N, C-alpha and C positions, 0 to 999 in steps of 0.2 A: 275580733278580725286577726290580730297578730299572731293567735294561736294557730291559725290557718295556714300561715305563711310557711311554705316548706323550703330548705336550703337546696338550690340546685347542685347537683353532683356532677362534674364534667366526665364524661365516658372517655376513657382512653381510645384513641384511634387505632383500630387494628389494622396493621399494614396489609396490602393487598398480596396475595399469594402469587408468586412468580416463579419462573425458571431462572436460576442464577448459575452463573460461571465462579467457582471458588478457586482461585491460585494463590500460591505462596511462592515468591520469587526471591531471589537475593537482592539486597539493598545495594550492593555495589560489585562491579565485575571489573577484572582488568586481566591483563596477560597472564600472570601467574596463576591467578585462579583458573583460568581456561587450559592451561599447560598441566596442572595437576588435578583435574576432574572434579572441579566443584561444580556442580549441577546448577545451572540457572534456575530451573522449576524444582522446587522442593516437592510440591503436592499439587494435584490438579484434579478437581472434581466437578461435576455437574450435579446441582440439587434441583429437582422438579418438586415445587410445592404444589402445583396445580392438580387439577384432575384432568388435565389433557395428555394425551398420549403422543409422543411425537415419533416420527419413523424416518429412516434413510437420513440421519443428522449428520453434520459434518461440523467440527470444530477446528477452525483456523486460526493460527497464530501468525502475525506478521509483526514488525518493528520499524520504527522510524527514529533516527537514521536505520537504515536496513544492516544490523549487525549480525544476522544469520539468516539462512534461507528459510522460506515461508514453511510451515509445518501444518499438514493437515491429518486430523484424527477423523476415522469414520465410524458411527456408531449406528448400528441397525435400529436400535430401539431406544426410546427413554421412557419408562413407563410412568403413569401417573403416581404422586406422592412417592418418589423414590429419589435416590442419589447414587451416582455412578462415578466410580473411581477410574480416571484415564491413566493407562500405563503407556509406557514408550516415551519418556519425557527428555531424552537426550536431544540437543539441537546442535546442528552443524554450524558452529559460529565462524564468524570471518576473522580467523587468526591475524591475516595482514592487516585487516582495519584496524584491530586493538593494537597492532604493533605500530601503526602509524600515528596514533594518537598523542598528540603533544599536551592537549590540555583536557581537563574534565569535560564531559559531555551528558547530557540526560537523553535517554533512549524511550521512547514510549512504546510499551509492547500491548498489542491490542489482540485481544480473544474475540472471535466472533462465531456464534453458534447458530446454524441455520438448519432448517428441517424442510420436509417435504409438504407443499401446500397446492393441492390440485385446484385450487379456486384461484389462483393467480396465474398470470400469463407465463411468468418464468418458471414456475412449478416448485419455487423455493420461497422461503421466507426466514427474515432474520428473527430469532426469538430471544436472543440474549447477546449481550455486548459488555466486556470488561477492559479497562485500560488501567496499565500499572507503569509505573517509571522506575527505570534502573539508573544508577549513575555509572557511567563508562568511564574508568579511570585510565590514563595514559600507562605506557607500560612501566615508567620507573616511578609510579605513584604507589607509597606503600599506604595501605587503607588504615593502618593503626592496630591497637591491640583490641579496640573494639571490634573491628572487622573480624579477621580470623588470624589471631595471633601466630599459629603455627605457620603460615604462609610467609612469615619474615625470613624463614630459612631458605625461601626462593631466592631472595635478594641478596644471598652469599654468593657470589659468581666466581669460583675458583678458575674458571677456564678463561677469563678475561684476559686480553693481550697484556694489561699492565701489570697483572699478577707475575707472569712469567718473567718480566724483566725484573720486577721486584726481587724475586727469588733468585736471581741471577746475581743481583746486588748483596742478598743475604749470604751466599756461597762465596762471594769475594770476601765478605766480611769475616767469614769462619775462616777463610785461608789466611788472612791478614793477622788473626789472633792464633795462628799456630795450631789451628784444630781442623779436623777433616771437613772437608767442603761438601761432602755427601749430604742431601736433603734426605735423611734415612728415617724419618718419623720416630717410632718408638723402638727401633732396634738398638739403641744404644741406653736405653733406661730412661729414667727421670730426669736426671741431671742432663742428658743429651737433649731431651725434650726442652727443657728451662734454656739451654744454650740455643736450640734453634729459633725459640720465640725471641730471646734477646737479639739474634742477628736480625730477625725480621724488623723489630724495633729500630735497630741500626739504619736498616736500608730505607725505612719509612722516614726516618729523621734526614736521610740525605734529600729527600723531595721538598724540604723546607715549606710546609704547607702553613697554610692560614686558617683560622678558625671562622666559621660562619655560623651566625646565630640561627638555630632552628626555629620554627614557628612554635607559638605558644600551645601548651598540651599536645605537643606533637606526638607523645607516645600513646595517646588515646585516638586522636583524629587522624592521625598518619601526615606523611610530608613526600614530597618529591625526593628521591634517592639519588645521589650521583654514583655512578658506576666507577670502578676503580680506573678505567681510562679516562673518563671525565674529571676525577680527581686529579690524576696526573697531568691533565691538559690545562685545567684551570687553575689548580693549586689552591683550591678552596675545599672544605668539608666541614660538616656540623658533625655533632658527637655521634650520631648513628652511622654517617658516612663512614667516619673513621673506623668505628667498630665493625662495619661490614667490610671494610678493605682488610682490616687485621684478620678477621675470621677467614676471609677467603685466601689470604696467604698462608695462612696456617692450615686450614684443610687441604690445600695444594699440595703441601710438604708432608702430608700424611699424619697431622696431628688432628685432635678433636677439639674443636673451639666451642665456646657457649657466648651467648649474649645475654648480659645482665639489664633488666631495666628497673630504674628507681623512678621516684616522681619526677618528671621533666627531665631525664637524663638516660643515657645508654652507655655501657662500657664493654669490654670484651673480657675473655679469659680463656684458658685451655686446660686439659687434663693433662697431667705431667705422665699418666699411665695410660694404657689403651681401654679405658673404660667410659660409661656413659650411664645417665639417670635412667630409671627404667620408664619414664614418660618425657615427651619432649618438652612440656612445660611443667616447671616446678615453681609453685608458690609458696612453698614452705621455706622461709629463709634459714631455719635452723638445719635444714638438710644441707644448704650451701655452707654454712658455718662449720659443719662437722667435716665436711669433704675438704675445705681449706686448711682446718686446723690439722688434718692428717696429712697434709701436703701432698694431697692426691689433685687437687684441683688450685690453679692460679687464677687471680683475678687482676686486672690491670687497667688504670686509669688512661685512657687512649686520648683524651684531649691534651695532655701534657706534651705531647708530639708537636703541637703547634705554638710553644712558647719559644720566645726568643733564645733564652737558654735552655735547651732541652735536658732534663734531667735522665740519668740511667734507667735502664729498665727496672732494676730492682727498686728504685723509688716509685715508679709507676706502679708496681706490684703493691707496696706498702700503703700507696693512696687507694687502690682498687680495693685491697682486704678491709680498710677503714670504713669503707661504704657500706659493707655488709655487716659491720661489727654491731653489737647489742646498743652500743652508745651512739651508732651513726644518728646523723640529723636528718639525711634522706630516707624517704619511705621506700622499702623494697616492694616491688610489683611481682615481678616474675623473672625466671631465669629459662632461657631457650637453648636446649641442647641441640646443636647440629647434627651430631652424629645420630642421634636418636631420630631427628626428623628425616634424615636420610634413610634410616632403615624403615620409616614409615613411607618412603617413596616420595618425599617431597623434594623435586627436582629443582636445581638452580634455573634461574631464567636463561633463556638462550639469548646469545648476543645479537643486538639488533643489526649490527653491520661491523665490518672489520675496521677497528680503530688503530690508529698508531699512538701508543701512549709514550708520552715523552718523559720517561723516568729518566734520572740523571745516570749517565754511564760512566762518567768520570768525576772524580771528586774536586771540587773547586776549593779555593783558598777560604771562602766564606763557609763553605759546607760543614756541618759537625762531622767529627770523626769518632765513631762509636767502635770500641772493640768489644767483642762478645765477652759477657760476663760469665764466670765460672758456675754459678749457682751455689754459692757457699750455703750450707745448711741443708742443701737438698738430698735426700737419701739416694744413693744409686744402688737399688735392689735389683739389678737385671741379674739375677742369679739363675744359672741353668739347673733345672731339676734334673737329677740323674734318676733314669729308670732303667728297668731291666727291660732288654731287648727280647722280646718274646717272637719277635719275627723269624729269628733263626731256627726256632723249634719246628720241626715237622709237623703236619696235621695230627699224626697219632700221638705224639709227645704231648701236643697242646690240648687234644682230647682227654688224655689222661690227666693233665693238669688240671683241667676242669672238673672232672669226676671226683679227684681227690678234694677239691674245695668243696663241692657240693655235698660230699658225704652220703646225704640220703637221696637216692635215686629213685625213691616212691614218688607217688601222688601226693604224699604229706609235703613235699618240699615246695614252697611257693614260686621258686625259680622254674619248677618243671610244671606245675598246676597254677599258672597266675592268674589272679583275679584283679581286676582294677578296684582300687580303693582310695581310700583318703590318703594312705601312706605312699601311694605310688606316684611317680613323677612322670607325666607323659612329655615324651620327646618328638619333635618335629623334625624330620630328616628327610631330605630329598632323595637321598640314595642309601637306603639301609644297607647293602653290601658293603659299601665303602665305609660306612660307619662301623660295621662289624669289623672290619678288618683293622681300623684305627684302634678299636678297644683292644683288639688282640694283640697290635704291636706293643701294648703297653704304653702308647703315647698319652702324655698328659693333655687334659680336656679341660675347656672352660665352658660352663654353661650359661647361656645368654636367655633372658627374659623375652619371650614372644613380644614383638611391637604391636601396639594396637593399631592395626593395619585397616585403616578405613572402616573402623566399627565403634561401637559406643559413642562417643560424643565427636568422633571426626566427621566433619561436614561433608567429606569426600565420598563418592559412590564407587565401590570396589569394581563393580560390574563395569561402570562406564570407563574407569580408568584402564581395565585390561582390555577393553572393546577398543580403546584408541591406540593404546600402547603395544598390543598384541605380545606383552611381556611373556606370556605362558607359552609362546611359540606355536599356537595353535589358532588358526583362523576360524571365527564362528560367524555363520550366516543366517539370518532368519527370512523365511520366505513366507509371505501371507498369500494362503491359497484360494479363499472364497469359492470353496467348492461348490456351495448351494447354487453359486451362479453359473456354474459351467455343466454340473451332471444334470440330465434332463430329469423330470420327475413323472413323465408320461411315456408310454409305448405306443408308438403310431404305427398302423399296418394298414395295408391297403387290401380290401375284401375282393372277392370274385366279382361282386356287384359294381364294383368301382367305387365304392364308396370308402372314405378314411375313416379307420376306426381308431379311436383314442381309448387309452385304458391308463389308469394310475399304475406308477412302476411300483411292484412290490418293494416293501422296506428292506429286504434281504439284498435284492438285486442292488438298489440303489447304494446301499452300502458298500457292497462287493466294487462297484464302479467307483465309488469315491475314495475307497481304499488303493485301489490300482492308480487313480489319478494323482493322489496324494504321494504315493510312492515313487511315481514316474517323474512328478515334478522335482521332488527332493534328489533323487538320483542324477536327473539332468543337471540340477545347480551344482552339485558336488562334483560332478564329472567335468563340468566347464570350469570351475574354480581350479581344480587339479592341472586342466590344460594350460591355463594362462599365469598360474602362480608356480614357484618352485616348491612348495610345501609338499610334504609327503603325507599330511593329513589333515582333513577340513572337518568342522563340525557343522551341519546343516539342521536346522529346527524349523518344521512347517508349522504354521499358525492357523486356526480357522475358529469359527465360531462354534462353541459347544456349550451345552446346558449347565449353568452353575446351580447346583441344586441347593445352596444356601440362599441364594438371591431369587432363584426362579427367573433368571434372565439370561439370555445368550450372552456370552463373552468371548473374546479372542484370547485363546489359550493355546499352549503348545500341544499338539497331538502327536507328532512324531519327531524324533531328536536322534541321527543318525552321525555315527564318527565314519567318514569314508577315508580308507586308506589307498593310497596311488597303487600299491602292488595288488591289491584284491579288485580294484576297479578294472585296472588294465587286463585282469584276467577273465572278464565276464565276457560272454557272448551276447551283445545287446539286441541282436536281432531276433533271437529265440527266447529271452528271458521274459520270466512273470516279474514284473517290479515289485509286487508284494511279497512273493516267495524270496527275491533277492535279498531282502532285508536281513535274512538268517545269517548271510555272508559278513555282517558288519554288527558291531557294537552299537545298540539302539535302544530307546525307551519308545514303546507303542503299546496302548491298551484298546484293543479292537475286538468286536464282537459283531457277528453277521447280523444279529437281530437289534442291537443297540447303535452300532456305529462306533466312533470314535469316542474316547473319554481324555479328559486332559492328563498330561503326564509333566514329569518335570523334565526341563532342558538338561542335557549331558553336561557336566563340568569340565571345562577345558583343563583344571589343574589335574585331572585324573589321567590325561595323556600328555602333561607337560614332560619335557625332557630337560632335566637340569645338566649342563655342560660343566 
């Protein structure tokens, strides 16, 4: 009998097929992230594992507490056994709400997917729901290196009221030391940069600050940051507060500061030359040591400024250098180059309010008196390079000079028959004409590496940033057309017998009407934008549902993108114009065929029309 007993095998339970909302959101959100175009939604998709088809669907996003305006995505159809990527993920965040936050809060983001259901009285039914929690941080809450380390640069606030008063004190110290009081950045060379930093050290020493212990593991999990005005008002600061204060003052006087993070600690530094690293974040300590050894980079321990007996700036530099030496006990984590971060368009936090910073304006008997140090041992290599002034040559002489240098004027000369290759260096210049004039004048040029501007591992979105900042000087507008809901698909006529005749509209006629409707809508939007704005050019992109041949589904894509110039629009006779033919007057992208209708096109790039002043 025992031989007949078969062991029971547990069958794995197969999860039921369902329609799901898949979303990737940021874990933390604060005002610095919002101002620097960190997208709240990284990815949003709808996955339909069922055999059902859903039509006229809407995906709604709301939050509690409400930190943004509710957003609705309209989806014509969700096919069976398919997934759909949802575009247009920008949210209109409530900036003032984030600015008012004084403590961290949790906000619940709720996605609700509804579809048409004729069996219900309301005609709609909920088919999927997703809730995710996002931590809302107060404006002065730094998220730590685990969050987005580049965003630390946003907490360096050179425009704070306390920084201006601090620089006034630094200028006074320079005057007392019989040195020029001008805060002239790198114009005086490396030794002058050292002297300016020494003056800032002396000015902060006059504030008589006390040290405040930061939270444990602050460099990873973050902490609340005291602004320069708050430091001046309370007289308390952590190592990171002091570092950000020094960096703000150095940046405001035209120097390039850096922040060094070691395990459980942070301190400041500055470039003695107008240099910067090729990336904002540097995790290779050997690269830092090399720059320090070459006297191009100076690091100084900021917490020494809170000691009862404040040492001179040269001693703070000595202590800062030891922390990145090979025999250092502290573990180097990373260096943040503020100048490089600014090149990557990480802006400082806007001031929450006008604050009166109580920085000492008169030296008391107890206040330490620091004269500016000379910077002994710092090479002063601010040597002017003598170049030949070619600007005095007339164009004919200049052309002859170039011809003599070229020697070979045939197509064998690579300078005349240029081909891009590995030995060529591509330069980005907003004004090629001005660049050519500089080269022709013989002026010495310094080539800079291109900053990683919102690409690669940068979590920000360039399109989102430019949409908010309009830094390219060109306004872009997008218009959802929904032409199939407007253009009729039937032709109705009244017969002699009095009966109503209904015929299907020919595809060619429908497409022509659709083209005129899209072009007229786009033209109207462009004309009205130019009427209410001082801009001379706007870009309007029309969106409508077109067939995606790779998925077989109708998707909302750009079908027309036009750059409307004020002068051309003003010259049109709108009473007799044909809207489709009028597009020939403007730079535009449109792919239209009478038999097939519209096809998706690329939206015009605003940088193509940007004017650099």
